MMTF fields as JSON, N, C-alpha, C and O atoms, coordinates in Angstrom:
{
  "mmtfVersion": "1.0.0",
  "mmtfProducer": "UNKNOWN",
  "numBonds": 311,
  "numAtoms": 312,
  "numGroups": 78,
  "numChains": 1,
  "numModels": 1,
  "chainsPerModel": [1],
  "groupsPerChain": [78],
  "chainIdList": ["A"],
  "bondAtomList": [4, 2, 8, 6, 12, 10, 16, 14, 20, 18, 24, 22, 28, 26, 32, 30, 36, 34, 40, 38, 44, 42, 48, 46, 52, 50, 56, 54, 60, 58, 64, 62, 68, 66, 72, 70, 76, 74, 80, 78, 84, 82, 88, 86, 92, 90, 96, 94, 100, 98, 104, 102, 108, 106, 112, 110, 116, 114, 120, 118, 124, 122, 128, 126, 132, 130, 136, 134, 140, 138, 144, 142, 148, 146, 152, 150, 156, 154, 160, 158, 164, 162, 168, 166, 172, 170, 176, 174, 180, 178, 184, 182, 188, 186, 192, 190, 196, 194, 200, 198, 204, 202, 208, 206, 212, 210, 216, 214, 220, 218, 224, 222, 228, 226, 232, 230, 236, 234, 240, 238, 244, 242, 248, 246, 252, 250, 256, 254, 260, 258, 264, 262, 268, 266, 272, 270, 276, 274, 280, 278, 284, 282, 288, 286, 292, 290, 296, 294, 300, 298, 304, 302, 308, 306],
  "bondOrderList": [1, 1, 1, 1, 1, 1, 1, 1, 1, 1, 1, 1, 1, 1, 1, 1, 1, 1, 1, 1, 1, 1, 1, 1, 1, 1, 1, 1, 1, 1, 1, 1, 1, 1, 1, 1, 1, 1, 1, 1, 1, 1, 1, 1, 1, 1, 1, 1, 1, 1, 1, 1, 1, 1, 1, 1, 1, 1, 1, 1, 1, 1, 1, 1, 1, 1, 1, 1, 1, 1, 1, 1, 1, 1, 1, 1, 1],
  "groupList": [{"groupName": "UNK", "atomNameList": ["N", "CA", "C", "O"], "elementList": ["N", "C", "C", "O"], "formalChargeList": [0, 0, 0, 0], "bondAtomList": [1, 0, 2, 1, 3, 2], "bondOrderList": [1, 1, 2], "singleLetterCode": "X", "chemCompType": "L-PEPTIDE LINKING"}],
  "groupTypeList": [0, 0, 0, 0, 0, 0, 0, 0, 0, 0, 0, 0, 0, 0, 0, 0, 0, 0, 0, 0, 0, 0, 0, 0, 0, 0, 0, 0, 0, 0, 0, 0, 0, 0, 0, 0, 0, 0, 0, 0, 0, 0, 0, 0, 0, 0, 0, 0, 0, 0, 0, 0, 0, 0, 0, 0, 0, 0, 0, 0, 0, 0, 0, 0, 0, 0, 0, 0, 0, 0, 0, 0, 0, 0, 0, 0, 0, 0],
  "groupIdList": [1, 2, 3, 4, 5, 6, 7, 8, 9, 10, 11, 12, 13, 14, 15, 16, 17, 18, 19, 20, 21, 22, 23, 24, 25, 26, 27, 28, 29, 30, 31, 32, 33, 34, 35, 36, 37, 38, 39, 40, 41, 42, 43, 44, 45, 46, 47, 48, 49, 50, 51, 52, 53, 54, 55, 56, 57, 58, 59, 60, 61, 62, 63, 64, 65, 66, 67, 68, 69, 70, 71, 72, 73, 74, 75, 76, 77, 78],
  "secStructList": [7, 7, 7, 7, 7, 2, 2, 2, 2, 2, 2, 2, 2, 2, 2, 2, 7, 7, 7, 2, 2, 2, 2, 0, 0, 0, 0, 0, 1, 7, 1, 1, 2, 2, 2, 2, 6, 6, 6, 1, 7, 7, 7, 7, 6, 6, 2, 2, 2, 2, 2, 2, 2, 2, 2, 2, 2, 2, 2, 3, 3, 3, 3, 7, 7, 1, 1, 1, 7, 7, 3, 3, 3, 3, 7, 7, 7, 7],
  "xCoordList": [0.563, -0.046, 0.719, 1.327, 1.069, 1.836, 0.943, 0.2, 1.375, 0.71, 0.846, 0.552, 1.314, 2.509, 3.535, 4.321, 3.857, 4.299, 5.498, 5.225, 7.077, 7.927, 6.884, 6.656, 6.357, 6.1, 5.556, 6.092, 3.938, 2.983, 4.202, 4.287, 5.041, 5.203, 6.029, 6.038, 6.706, 7.4, 6.095, 6.373, 4.568, 3.638, 3.348, 2.935, 3.794, 3.058, 3.968, 3.69, 5.503, 6.29, 5.906, 5.288, 6.374, 5.578, 4.616, 4.469, 3.932, 2.052, 2.777, 3.011, 3.137, 3.194, 4.596, 4.931, 5.591, 6.856, 7.045, 6.38, 7.819, 9.024, 10.038, 9.99, 11.244, 12.392, 12.144, 11.114, 13.698, 13.638, 14.018, 13.375, 15.042, 15.513, 13.943, 13.76, 12.995, 11.361, 10.744, 10.322, 10.718, 9.954, 10.162, 9.532, 11.414, 12.568, 12.462, 12.47, 12.239, 11.516, 10.372, 9.836, 10.109, 8.232, 7.782, 6.716, 8.824, 8.829, 9.523, 9.641, 10.376, 10.558, 12.265, 12.837, 12.629, 13.168, 14.284, 14.042, 15.808, 16.703, 16.543, 15.326, 16.914, 16.855, 16.938, 16.204, 18.089, 18.299, 17.51, 17.05, 17.024, 15.487, 14.696, 14.536, 14.456, 13.957, 13.954, 13.017, 15.647, 15.678, 16.104, 16.051, 16.669, 16.356, 15.16, 15.183, 13.898, 12.505, 12.113, 11.731, 12.091, 11.746, 12.3, 11.526, 13.639, 14.773, 14.12, 14.531, 12.797, 12.365, 13.785, 14.425, 14.179, 14.448, 14.052, 13.577, 14.377, 13.237, 13.756, 14.965, 12.852, 12.755, 11.993, 10.972, 11.715, 11.548, 10.111, 10.113, 8.729, 7.785, 7.412, 6.839, 7.901, 7.597, 7.655, 6.687, 9.062, 9.365, 8.307, 8.118, 8.049, 6.868, 5.963, 5.142, 5.296, 3.645, 4.89, 5.07, 5.492, 6.028, 5.964, 5.712, 6.245, 6.017, 4.612, 3.967, 4.25, 2.331, 1.717, 1.385, 1.798, 1.434, 1.639, 0.794, 3.068, 3.79, 2.885, 2.471, 2.903, 2.006, 0.465, -0.157, -0.232, -1.234, -1.481, -2.156, -1.098, -1.257, -0.921, -1.38, -0.197, 0.882, -0.29, -0.665, -1.549, -2.368, -2.76, -3.549, -2.351, -1.895, -3.013, -2.902, -3.94, -5.037, -4.414, -3.602, -4.428, -3.4, -4.7, -5.752, -4.822, -5.372, -4.81, -3.682, -6.236, -5.638, -5.464, -6.09, -4.374, -5.026, -6.439, -6.866, -7.296, -8.63, -8.371, -9.044, -6.764, -7.265, -6.205, -5.189, -5.989, -5.387, -4.141, -3.424, -3.504, -2.642, -2.954, -3.389, -2.068, -1.674, -1.569, -1.058, -2.236, -1.632, -2.079, -2.407, -1.987, -1.234, -2.285, -2.463, -3.079, -3.272, -3.73, -4.335, -3.259, -4.171, -5.653, -6.608, -5.626, -7.252, -7.894, -7.321, -8.962, -9.648, -9.793, -9.73, -9.965, -10.352, -11.458, -11.935, -12.34, -13.259, -13.91, -15.072],
  "yCoordList": [-1.167, -0.19, 1.073, 0.852, 2.558, 2.944, 4.767, 5.44, 4.996, 5.648, 7.831, 8.954, 7.282, 8.803, 8.726, 7.819, 9.413, 9.264, 10.235, 10.832, 10.529, 11.593, 12.671, 13.709, 12.375, 13.417, 14.645, 15.675, 13.812, 14.291, 15.546, 16.757, 14.189, 14.622, 15.822, 16.852, 16.009, 17.312, 18.169, 19.223, 18.181, 19.052, 19.881, 21.014, 18.693, 18.911, 20.36, 21.392, 19.313, 20.673, 21.951, 22.742, 22.167, 23.125, 23.915, 25.133, 22.94, 24.424, 24.339, 25.541, 23.893, 24.117, 25.005, 25.298, 25.438, 26.33, 25.352, 25.718, 24.092, 23.586, 22.937, 21.786, 23.765, 23.004, 21.272, 20.639, 20.693, 18.863, 19.111, 18.322, 20.038, 19.928, 20.06, 19.155, 21.141, 20.903, 20.008, 19.812, 19.664, 18.453, 16.751, 16.066, 16.855, 15.912, 15.823, 14.664, 17.505, 17.2, 17.53, 17.254, 18.319, 17.334, 15.564, 14.973, 15.299, 13.222, 12.785, 11.563, 13.557, 12.678, 11.691, 10.848, 11.847, 11.116, 12.214, 13.417, 11.497, 12.075, 12.92, 13.03, 13.998, 15.299, 14.205, 14.385, 13.114, 12.513, 11.927, 12.063, 11.097, 10.149, 11.405, 10.945, 12.11, 13.069, 13.349, 13.861, 12.867, 13.931, 12.246, 11.956, 11.153, 10.242, 9.641, 9.227, 10.003, 9.394, 10.578, 10.328, 11.678, 12.839, 12.292, 11.823, 12.255, 11.803, 10.243, 9.782, 9.404, 7.689, 6.845, 6.18, 7.022, 6.33, 5.652, 6.263, 3.916, 3.434, 3.791, 3.943, 3.901, 3.983, 3.271, 3.734, 2.682, 1.962, 2.221, 3.185, 1.819, 1.965, 3.045, 4.118, 2.497, 3.132, 4.382, 5.052, 5.169, 6.124, 7.056, 8.255, 6.323, 7.289, 7.152, 7.718, 6.646, 6.812, 7.883, 8.882, 7.56, 9.108, 10.184, 11.216, 10.222, 11.405, 11.767, 12.774, 10.712, 10.998, 12.06, 13.243, 10.844, 11.44, 12.92, 13.757, 13.054, 14.381, 16.033, 17.106, 15.491, 16.642, 16.27, 17.317, 15.256, 15.321, 16.398, 17.369, 16.342, 16.773, 18.986, 20.126, 18.437, 20.658, 20.858, 21.767, 20.811, 21.098, 20.27, 20.811, 18.934, 18.293, 17.409, 16.203, 17.859, 16.659, 15.788, 16.485, 14.927, 14.022, 13.768, 13.502, 13.768, 13.195, 11.464, 10.979, 10.819, 9.87, 9.885, 10.663, 8.823, 8.949, 8.698, 8.202, 9.593, 9.571, 10.203, 11.105, 9.216, 9.357, 10.569, 10.084, 11.455, 12.976, 12.731, 13.731, 11.542, 11.284, 12.532, 13.672, 10.737, 12.236, 13.35, 14.216, 13.319, 14.775, 15.718, 15.243, 16.369, 17.281, 18.501, 19.092, 18.741, 19.804, 20.496, 19.945, 21.5, 22.328, 21.814, 21.715, 21.511, 21.237, 22.413, 23.426, 22.248, 23.469, 24.144, 23.322, 25.437, 25.927, 26.203, 27.035, 25.547, 25.578, 26.892, 27.296],
  "zCoordList": [0.038, -0.196, 0.058, 1.106, -0.452, -1.013, -0.576, -1.291, 0.634, 1.297, 0.869, 1.279, 0.107, -0.475, -1.449, -1.172, -2.61, -3.713, -3.174, -2.133, -3.865, -3.975, -4.491, -3.869, -5.524, -6.361, -5.139, -4.73, -4.736, -3.049, -2.328, -2.123, -2.136, -0.142, -1.047, -0.374, -2.322, -3.12, -3.143, -2.572, -3.625, -3.794, -2.502, -2.256, -1.73, -0.048, 0.905, 1.517, 0.374, 0.648, 0.282, 0.995, -1.095, -1.052, -0.875, -0.772, -0.855, -0.566, 1.043, 1.167, 1.969, 3.617, 4.185, 5.332, 2.135, 1.916, 3.075, 4.045, 3.321, 4.248, 3.844, 3.412, 3.971, 4.084, 3.93, 4.163, 3.375, 3.553, 4.595, 5.288, 5.673, 6.624, 7.723, 8.537, 7.641, 7.716, 8.21, 9.35, 7.636, 7.165, 8.381, 9.186, 7.747, 8.478, 9.608, 10.025, 11.175, 11.915, 12.563, 13.637, 11.438, 12.099, 11.586, 11.415, 11.51, 10.451, 10.942, 10.862, 11.735, 13.078, 12.079, 12.771, 11.135, 9.817, 9.465, 9.373, 9.242, 8.914, 8.209, 8.357, 7.195, 6.46, 4.715, 3.743, 4.841, 3.689, 3.414, 2.28, 4.204, 4.137, 3.037, 1.907, 3.115, 2.701, 1.585, 0.972, 0.913, -0.655, -1.621, -2.816, 0.115, -0.886, -2.177, -3.336, -0.766, -1.313, -2.021, -3.164, -1.729, -3.127, -4.262, -5.098, -4.483, -5.727, -6.381, -7.446, -5.333, -6.255, -5.84, -6.655, -4.281, -4.19, -2.849, -1.891, -2.904, -2.189, -0.371, -0.195, 0.825, 2.088, 2.674, 2.167, 3.189, 4.613, 4.88, 5.645, 4.621, 4.376, 5.73, 5.539, 7.309, 8.034, 7.865, 8.227, 7.138, 7.557, 5.858, 5.658, 5.347, 4.695, 5.217, 4.494, 6.305, 7.384, 7.58, 6.884, 8.396, 9.093, 8.456, 9.077, 6.61, 6.415, 5.921, 6.209, 5.089, 5.129, 6.725, 6.794, 7.922, 9.146, 9.476, 9.794, 9.311, 9.841, 8.707, 9.147, 7.196, 6.077, 6.539, 6.717, 6.753, 7.129, 8.19, 7.849, 9.203, 10.905, 10.059, 10.125, 9.627, 9.177, 8.326, 9.066, 7.098, 6.802, 5.68, 4.905, 5.368, 3.477, 3.27, 3.492, 2.913, 2.04, 1.005, 0.396, 0.67, -0.13, -1.518, -0.936, -2.331, -3.921, -4.01, -3.926, -4.229, -5.181, -6.433, -7.152, -7.002, -8.77, -8.169, -7.127, -9.95, -10.1, -11.663, -12.163, -12.568, -13.966, -13.804, -14.302, -13.519, -13.419, -12.759, -12.81, -12.022, -11.148, -9.903, -9.741, -8.839, -7.677, -7.612, -8.322, -6.439, -5.988, -4.218, -3.131, -4.424, -2.739, -3.041, -4.106, -1.476, -1.815, 0.109, 1.028, 0.028, 1.637, 2.035, 1.265, 3.415, 3.735, 3.278, 2.875, 3.352, 3.619, 5.135, 6.05, 5.49, 6.566, 6.687, 5.916, 7.794, 7.399, 9.041, 9.084]
}
């Protein structure tokens, strides 16, 4: 089960204006883990889950593949 793709991670970081180091701190993973993942290299599934959870908590909603490709957007404020 793929929680997020490298492209979604890059989109989410851009939307939140986070550096790789910022996201690493939020997700409690190494900065190199972010760099490797976003460049398409394999990382541990547990690390992908940490990235997903950190980005979701920070306000990102992930959009599944629906014919137009997976995506990420800021959650709508209520």
